[in-house]
C-alpha positions in Angstrom: 119.4 118.9 112.5 119.8 115.1 112.6 123.0 113.5 111.4 123.1 112.4 107.8 126.0 110.8 105.9 127.0 112.8 102.9 128.8 110.9 100.2 131.6 112.9 98.6 133.2 111.7 95.3 136.9 112.0 95.0 139.6 111.6 92.4 141.4 108.3 92.8 144.9 109.7 92.0 147.0 111.0 94.9 144.8 110.2 97.9 146.9 112.0 100.5 147.2 115.1 98.2 143.5 115.1 97.5 142.8 114.9 101.3 145.1 117.8 102.0 143.6 119.9 99.3 140.1 119.2 100.4 140.6 119.1 104.2 138.7 122.3 105.0 135.8 121.4 102.7 135.5 118.0 104.2 135.5 119.3 107.8 132.8 121.8 106.8 130.7 118.9 105.6 131.2 117.0 108.8 130.4 120.1 110.8 127.1 120.5 108.9 126.1 116.8 108.6 127.9 115.1 111.5 129.7 112.6 109.2 130.8 112.1 105.6 132.0 109.2 103.4 134.6 109.9 100.7 134.3 107.5 97.8 136.9 107.1 95.0 140.2 107.5 96.9 140.9 103.8 96.3 142.4 103.2 99.7 144.1 99.8 99.7 146.9 99.8 102.3 147.7 101.0 105.8 150.5 103.4 104.7 148.3 105.3 102.3 145.5 105.4 105.0 148.0 106.8 107.5 149.0 109.5 105.0 145.4 110.4 104.4 144.5 110.5 108.1 147.5 112.8 108.8 146.6 115.1 105.9 143.1 115.6 107.5 144.0 115.9 111.2 147.7 116.9 111.5 148.5 114.5 114.3 146.8 111.3 115.4 146.0 110.4 119.0 147.4 107.3 120.7 144.6 105.3 122.3 144.6 104.8 126.1 142.1 102.9 128.2 141.1 100.7 125.3 138.2 98.3 126.0 138.9 95.8 123.3 142.1 94.7 121.5 143.3 96.4 118.3 146.2 95.9 115.9 148.5 98.9 115.7 149.5 99.4 112.0 151.6 102.6 112.6 151.5 105.5 115.0 147.9 106.4 115.5 146.6 104.0 112.8 144.7 101.1 114.3 142.5 98.2 113.3 138.9 98.4 114.3 138.3 96.9 117.8 138.4 93.1 117.8 134.7 92.2 118.4 132.8 89.0 117.4 131.4 89.6 113.8 128.0 88.3 114.8 127.7 90.7 117.7 126.9 94.4 117.2 128.9 97.2 118.8 126.1 99.5 119.7 126.2 103.3 119.5 128.9 105.0 121.4 131.3 108.0 121.4 135.0 107.0 121.2 136.8 107.4 124.5 133.9 109.3 126.1 135.1 107.9 129.5 138.5 109.7 129.1 139.4 113.3 130.0 140.7 113.7 126.5 139.1 112.2 123.5 139.1 112.6 119.7 137.0 115.3 118.2 137.2 113.6 114.8 137.1 109.9 114.1 138.6 108.6 110.8 137.8 105.3 109.3 139.1 103.6 106.1 137.7 100.5 104.5 140.3 98.2 102.9 138.0 95.3 102.6 134.2 95.5 102.7 132.2 92.6 104.2 129.9 90.4 102.1 127.0 91.7 104.1 126.3 94.0 107.1 129.2 95.6 109.0 128.2 99.3 108.4 129.7 101.9 110.7 126.3 103.5 111.4 125.9 106.9 113.0 123.3 108.7 115.2 123.0 112.4 116.1 123.6 112.9 119.8 121.6 116.2 120.3 118.6 114.5 118.6 119.0 111.4 120.9 119.2 113.7 123.9 116.0 115.4 123.0 114.2 112.1 122.5 115.1 110.7 125.9 112.7 111.0 128.9 113.2 114.2 130.8 113.5 112.5 134.2 116.2 110.1 132.9 118.1 113.0 131.3 117.9 115.0 134.5 119.3 112.2 136.6 122.2 111.5 134.3 122.9 115.3 134.0 123.0 115.5 137.8 124.9 112.3 138.6 126.8 111.5 135.4 127.6 107.8 134.8 130.1 105.5 136.4 132.3 103.1 134.5 133.8 100.1 136.4 136.5 98.0 134.7 138.3 94.9 135.7 141.5 94.3 133.8 142.9 90.7 133.9 144.8 88.3 131.6 141.7 86.1 130.8 139.3 88.4 129.0 139.3 91.9 127.5 142.3 94.1 127.5 145.1 93.6 130.1 146.0 96.8 132.0 149.5 96.8 130.4 147.9 97.0 127.0 145.2 99.5 128.0 147.7 101.9 129.7 150.7 101.2 127.5 152.9 100.1 130.4 153.5 97.2 132.9 154.8 99.7 135.4 152.2 99.8 138.3 153.5 103.2 139.5 153.0 104.6 136.0 149.5 103.2 135.8 148.7 104.7 139.2 150.1 108.1 138.1 147.9 108.0 135.0 144.8 107.1 137.1 145.4 109.9 139.6 145.9 112.4 136.8 142.8 111.3 135.0 140.2 111.1 137.8 140.2 107.3 138.0 139.9 105.3 141.2 142.0 102.2 141.2 142.4 99.0 143.3 144.9 96.2 142.7 143.4 92.7 143.0 145.0 89.8 144.8 145.4 87.9 141.4 147.4 90.8 140.0 144.5 92.3 138.1 143.3 95.9 138.3 139.8 97.3 139.1 139.1 100.9 138.2 136.1 103.3 138.5 135.6 106.6 136.8 132.6 109.0 136.9 132.0 111.1 133.8 129.4 113.5 132.5 126.7 111.9 130.3 125.9 115.2 128.7 128.4 117.7 127.3 128.4 120.9 125.3 129.9 120.7 121.8 133.1 122.8 122.0 132.4 124.5 118.6 128.6 124.6 118.1 127.6 124.9 121.8 124.9 122.3 121.3 124.1 119.9 124.2 125.1 116.3 123.3 124.3 112.9 124.8 128.0 111.9 125.0 128.8 108.6 126.7 129.1 104.8 126.5 126.4 104.0 129.0 124.6 101.5 126.9 127.5 100.0 125.0 129.6 99.1 128.0 126.7 97.9 130.1 126.1 94.3 130.9 122.6 94.3 129.5 123.8 95.2 126.0 125.8 91.9 125.8 124.1 89.0 124.1 122.2 87.1 126.8 124.3 83.9 126.5 127.5 86.0 126.8 126.3 87.9 129.8 125.1 84.7 131.6 128.5 83.0 131.0 130.5 86.0 132.2 128.4 86.6 135.3 128.6 82.9 136.1 132.4 82.8 135.7 133.3 86.2 137.1 130.3 87.6 138.9 128.7 91.0 138.2 131.3 92.9 140.2 134.1 91.4 138.2 132.8 91.8 134.6 135.4 93.3 132.3 133.4 96.5 132.1 130.0 97.7 133.3 128.2 101.0 133.7 125.9 102.4 136.4 124.3 105.6 137.4 126.8 108.1 138.8 125.8 107.3 142.4 126.7 103.6 141.8 123.1 102.3 141.4 122.9 99.6 138.8 121.3 100.5 135.5 118.4 98.3 134.7 117.8 96.3 131.5 114.8 98.5 130.8 116.9 101.7 130.7 119.6 100.1 128.4 116.9 98.8 126.1 115.4 102.3 126.0 118.7 103.9 125.1 119.4 101.5 122.4 115.8 101.9 121.0 116.2 105.7 120.8 119.6 105.2 119.1 118.1 102.8 116.6 115.3 105.2 115.8 117.8 107.9 114.9 120.4 105.7 113.1 121.6 106.3 109.5 124.0 104.1 107.6 126.0 103.9 104.4 127.2 100.4 103.5 131.0 100.2 103.2 132.7 99.9 99.8 136.4 98.9 99.6 138.5 102.1 99.4 136.0 104.3 101.3 137.1 107.0 103.8 134.6 108.0 106.6 134.9 111.0 108.9 132.7 111.4 112.0 132.4 114.3 114.5 132.9 112.2 117.7 131.2 114.7 120.0 128.1 115.3 118.0 127.7 111.9 116.4 127.7 108.4 118.0 128.8 105.5 115.9 128.3 101.7 115.9 129.5 98.6 114.1 126.8 96.4 112.8 127.1 92.5 112.6 128.6 91.2 109.4 129.5 88.2 107.3 132.7 87.9 105.3 136.1 89.6 105.6 136.0 93.1 106.9 139.0 95.3 107.3 138.4 98.9 108.5 141.3 101.0 109.9 140.7 103.7 112.5 142.4 107.0 113.4 141.5 109.5 116.1 142.3 113.1 115.6 141.5 116.7 116.7 141.8 116.0 120.5 139.2 117.6 122.8 139.4 117.9 126.6 136.3 117.2 128.6 136.9 120.3 130.6 136.3 122.3 127.4 132.9 120.8 126.9 131.1 122.2 130.0 130.8 118.8 131.8 127.9 118.6 134.2 129.8 116.5 136.9 133.2 117.1 138.3 136.1 114.6 138.1 139.2 114.5 140.2 141.6 114.8 137.2 
């Protein structure tokens, strides 16, 4: 069954109380459909959003290894990633390069954009079935490799991504999480981590295309942005890039194919101010479409899942 976004109507009284009372029903909808939008809670401020998020997931995860800056409103309540409004954030699964990632993504719209800006979704088992068998077999066998270069000029500095400036602490984190690391002469940090491209959903047992291969690849960038970054930093020093698990570069044709399959299986529900959205992060990829006007969407990550519990197809050292 492909993902679809079910719109649930709520009473705009006590938002956190309503969320707590309807928690199991909402999670059942997400389990069946892959995502849900709750309309009518009237969410208007970060404190209320945090209370609603916690009512639905118990505890919220702290983000590690962020790829783009976020504002932190309170423990586990973040802004959406700072990304140019005119550039899409293509389909991805949150923190799919980590050994622990959210099983549930929570979004709350405080201010809807004038146009565009939907958090669209795509069903990962359906995407997996639509991809060419030979490509799937290679990614299943090799996984995918994420290379990151942390510096002070662009992207997220390592101190922000890892939550500390202590190099020893960063190294301990990397060793514990299957991440190769190399300190650069300019004080920056380069990391590499190989992950499974396909996992098994920990509840349903369905095989899911679960990664950020296309989103974090150089060929998904706008051509002028890629050309500038390659000219300034070189391909090896891009803030992030993905490759096949054996290190071979992924061609533009493969990235275009992945994004084309995502787009063919995308559904969207335009944001309205006050909306709450829940997404099964393993089953369902999400994106952020270009927009105009002010857009404020808060993000929470809950129900943590370990990669080891999802029958990964490649081994890590973590």
